[in-house]
N, C-alpha and C positions, 0 to 999 in steps of 0.2 A: 504493500499500501505506499502511496504517497506520503512524506514526511509531515506536509503543511495539515492536511486532515489530522493526522494522529497529533499532532500537535494543539491543534483546535480543539479535539476531545479530552486531550489532557487539562487543558485550561477550563474547558466549560465542567470538566469533573471534578476538578480542584475549585471550582465556583460553587457545585452544587454540593459539596462536601462542607464549604465553608457556611451556606446558607444554613444547612442544616444544623450545625454546632450553636450557631448564632440564634438559630430558634429555641433550641433545647435548651441554652445557657439563660435566655431572656427567663425561662421559666425557673429552673433551677436556682438561679441566683437571687429570686424574691421569694422563696419558699418561706424564708421565714413571715415577710410580711404575709404571704397569704395565710399562713398558721395564725397569724394576730386576727388577719380580717376577719376569718372564718369562726374564731376562738377555740382552736382546738389545740389538743394535748400532742406530744411528740408523735404517741403511740396511734392517735388517731388520724395524723397528716401522714403516717404511715401506711395507714390501712386504706387512706383516701389514694395514695400515690400507686397501690395495688392494681388502681383500676388502668393507668397507665400499661402496666406489664400486664395486664389480663388482654388488652387491646392489641398489643405487639405481639404477644406469644400466639394469639388466635392467626395475625397476618403472616409472620415470619415463616411457619412451615409451609404457607401455601406461596409464598413469595417468589421463590424458584420457578414454580410452574407459570405463574402471571409474568415473570420475565420470559421467560422461555415463547409464550404465546404472542406477548402485546411489543415485547424490545423493553431494554432498559429507558429511552427516553419516555416512552407511556407510562412505565411504572413507576418512575420517579414524578411526573405530571400527577399521578393518581395521587400517590404518597403526600404529596406536596398540597394537592388541594384538599384531600381528605384531614390532615393535620389542621390546615387552617380552616375548615368547617369545625375543628374541635375546638381552637382557640376563640373562634367567635364564640360558641358555647360556654368557653370558660370564662372569658370576659364580661359576657352578660350573666352569669350565674354570681361570679365576683361581686358586681354592682349591686347585685340582689341580695348578696349573703346567703346564698343556697350551695351546700354542701350536697343535697342530692343531684342537682345539675351540674355541680361542679364535676363530679364524679364523672357523667355521663361525657361529659366534655373533652376529660381526660382519658375515655375510653377512646373516641375517637381519633385524638390527639397521637394516643398510641399504636392503633391500626396504621395510620398515615406514617408515622415516624419508621414503624416496622418494615412497610415496603418502600418506601424512601432508602432506607439503611441496605438493605440487601440490594436493591438495583443499582445505587451508585458503587457498591464494592465490586459487583459483576463488570460493571463498565472499568473501573478502576483495574481490575485486574485483566482485563483485554486491552486497557492501554498500557499498561504495563508489560505484556507479551511483545505489543509490536514495536515498544521503546527498546528493548533488549536490554533492560537494567531496572535495579529495584526503584522504585516509586513510589509505591502503595503507603510506607510512614507518610510522604511528603500529603498524600492526600488527605490523610489522617491529621496531618499537620494544620491541613484548611480547615478542617472541623474544629479543631482545635483552638486555631485563631479566630473561628468564628465563634467560638464558644468564649474564648478571652474578650473579643468586642461585646460580646451578649453582656458578659458577666460587668465589665465597665460602666455599660449602659444603664444595666442593672443598677449598679449603687451609686451612679450618678442621679438617676430617675429616681432611687428612694430617698437619698438624699434632700432631692428637690421636693418629696413628697406627690408626686406624681401617683395617679390610682394604675394599679396593674391592670385594670379593665382597658384603659386610655393606653398603655405601653402594650397589652395584647393587639387593640384594633390596627395599632401602625404595623405591627409583626406582620401580620394577615395580610397587609396589603403588599408588603414587600415580597412576601412567598407567592404570592398570586403573579405578580409582575415577574419574579423568577422562571416561576413554572412556565411560563409562556413563552419565553424567550433563551434561557440557557439550554435546554436539554437537547434543542435542535442542533447543536453542535458536535453531540455522540458521535461516534462511529457508526456507518451504516449496518443495519443486523447484516446483509447478504456478505460483509467482508469480516466474517468470524465472528460475529456478533451473539449475543444471547439465545438468539434462535438455533445456533450451531450449538453453543455450549448448552442448552438444555439438555441434547442429546447425549444416548447411551455413548460408552467408550465405542463400541464396533462401528457407530455409524459415522460418516466422515464430517470431518469438523468443521466443512465447507456447508451445511446442509442448506438448503436454496431459502431465501428470505419468506416468512409466513408458512415454513412446513411445521406441522405440528410435530413435537418431538415424540420418538419413538420409547415404548415402554422398554426398561433395562431394571437391573439388581437396584434396590432404593439404597440412597446414601446413607441413610439411616441404619444398614446393616454392615456397614464397612467402619471396621475398627480402628483403623488409621483415621477417618473422618471423624469420630466419636471423641478419640484421643487428642486430636488437635481442637476438638471443641471443648474438652476441659482445661487445656492450656490456655485456650482463650475466655473461659468461666472466670479463672483466678485474676485475669488481667481485666475483663470487664467490670468484676467486683469491686475491684480496687479503682477503679476510673469513677464507676456508677455512685460507689458509696460517697467519694468525695464532692461529686456533682449535687447529691442531695444532701448530705450532712454536714460539711467541711464548712459552710458558712454559720450553720445553726450550733455547731458543736464550739465554733470562735465564739460565738455570741455568749452560750449558757456557759460553756467548760472555762471561758477565759476572760468573760464580761468585757467582750469589746461590743460597738454600737452595731446595730443592722449593716450599716455602710461599712464598717472594720469587716464584718463577715465576708459582705460580697467581694473585699480587697483581698482577703485571705484566699476565697476561690478565686480569684484573677490569679493570683500567685502561683496557685496548683496549676492552674491552665497555662498559665505563661512557659512554665516550666516545661509542661508535657508539649506545648506546641514548641518549644524549640528544640528539643531532642527528637521529636518528628520530624521535623524539617531537614535536620542533619543524618537521624539515623541511617536512611538508603547506605551512606558509605561505609558505615560500620557494618550493616548486615553484609554490602557486598565484601568488603574484606576478609569479615571472619567468620562469617556463616551466622544463619538465622538462631542455632541451639545455643552457640557461647552468648551472643546478643541475649537471648532471653534469659538466660543463668545470669547475667550481670544486670540487667533490668529488672526482673522480677524481685534480685537481691536488692538492690536500690530501693523498690518500693517496700519492702517490710521495713527495712531502717528508717525509712522517711515517716511510714506508717507509727513505727513506737516512738519516734523522737516528737511527733505533732500530738500524741496521746500524752505522753509522758512530763513535757517540756511544763516546766515552771513559770514563762512567761509568754508573751504573743511574740518575740523575736525567735525564741528557739523554736517556737511553734511554726513561726514561717519557715526556718530552716527545714524543717521536717515537711514540709509541704513541698516546699522545692524538691527534694529528694522522692517524695512521694508522685511527684509529678511526674520527673525524669523515669524513675521506674515504671509508670503506667502509659509510657507512649508510645513504646512497640510493641506488646503483647498484642493489642487487638488486629494492628495492620500484617503483623508476621502471620498472625493465625488465618485470616482471610488471604493472603499469598499462599500460604500453605493448601488450603481447601481449594483454590484454583488452578494448582499446579499441573492439573490435567485439563487442557480448555473444552473436552467433549464433554464433561459432568462439572464443570465449574459452577453454573448457576444451581446445580442440585445440593453440591458440598458446600456451596458459601450460606445457602439456604438454612442448612443443619449445622453448621457452626457458628452462624447468626444466630439461630434459636437458642441455641446451649448459651452463648455468651450473652444476649439479652435477658434470659432469664434471671441469670447473674446481675446482669446490669440494672434491671428495674424491678426485678422482685426482691431480690437482695439486700437493697437499701431501706426499703420499708419494713423489711423483718428487723433490721437493724434499729430501726424508730420502735417498736414492740421492747426489745431489749434495752434501749437507752430510759424508758419509762421507770426500768428498776435499776440501773446503773449508770445512769445518763448517757448522753448520746455520743460523747466525746469517749469514753471507757468502752463504749459499744463498740466502737470503729474497730477494737483490738482483735474481734473476731473476724475480720477479714483475712488478718495472717495465717489462718485455717487453710483460706482456699489458696492464698498464693504460696503455700508450701506444696500444695497438692498440684499445684500449674509447674513449680520447678521440679517435680519428680515427673511431671509426662511432657517435660520441655521437647526429648529428643524425637517426640512424634512428627514434630513440624518440621524435619530434616527436608529439602526438597525431594522431591520424588522424581528419580530419573526419566526421560523419556521412554527409553525402552522398557520402565517396567509400568507403565499405564496399562497394557493390556491384560498383564499379569494381574495388576491389582484390580482390575474392573471384575477378571475372572475369578479371582479367588475371593474378593471381598474384603480383604487384608486392610 
């Protein structure tokens, strides 16, 4: 394929990741304010956040099939419009002070984010293959950079006492405009896009555009795919817990203001963004598994330091290590799932499902634990998942091209 369309697709994919991060952080950075507006405890807020997880868990297993049928561009649009619809409901519900209506909005928000996430990762893996070098972490840096901007905007609006409802209405306008323009620059489906990737390994990788994928062995039965999912599980929980609780843990556990909590979240995201932007060079130089060991180890050290630090400055240093450690696990897992282009969409869907169960369902459960031991102390539970990811990290080794057929046939 000519280089220019691939470069355009790379820029469009980066933009879609960035907008996704901005949208998610715009919500996450202001969870303390939402908790206050609705009059909820940490445990009750955790229960409310489970509705996002419920929507995503329903959408994620189906996303690979949707990508295979519609292509990544149409699936990204569908996810963006669905999450925007959820955002409108949330904005209305917060203005009314309605917890049940907020739950409905968060459910649709979760469905949209799930479809959006799988499709952008499949597109990112396709672009990465066409470029011939590791670039997936840079796309996830786009997500983190968007999240950093979203966190800073959230902190500023919180300091200015701008309502969350007005904030969300503005976000919806941004997302709809982006969905109408950016995905049109994705790679054509007939050029090895998701219509081909959703087919089984026995089918040609260059399947005709619009062709229905043939049925093959389910990616859920492949032990390597499941092990990669476990690697991503720990990394996703590490990132998701920070997104949902680092701001509130800073406010409740260290005595900072709501703006201070949002700034701590921004510190975490800034560290994660920087390491994602430059992380591809380390992966190409040293390999996925050694970088995974280093990343997950840094996440564990940073988490413990944040929880145990006696003051906000040491907690901030912990957030830096925590963000650096959380940076590369998720994108490396997506690349590992997409090693074989013939099954990329199905395997990315499986790994994303496992990761997002942790990313979205894990943090609310920490909220219940936080009702008993404080949110800040509850974060130590993440260490168990990080250790499990360290133990399963070897599963993310690149799959040799000559092993694709054997891998598909054996279900390993």
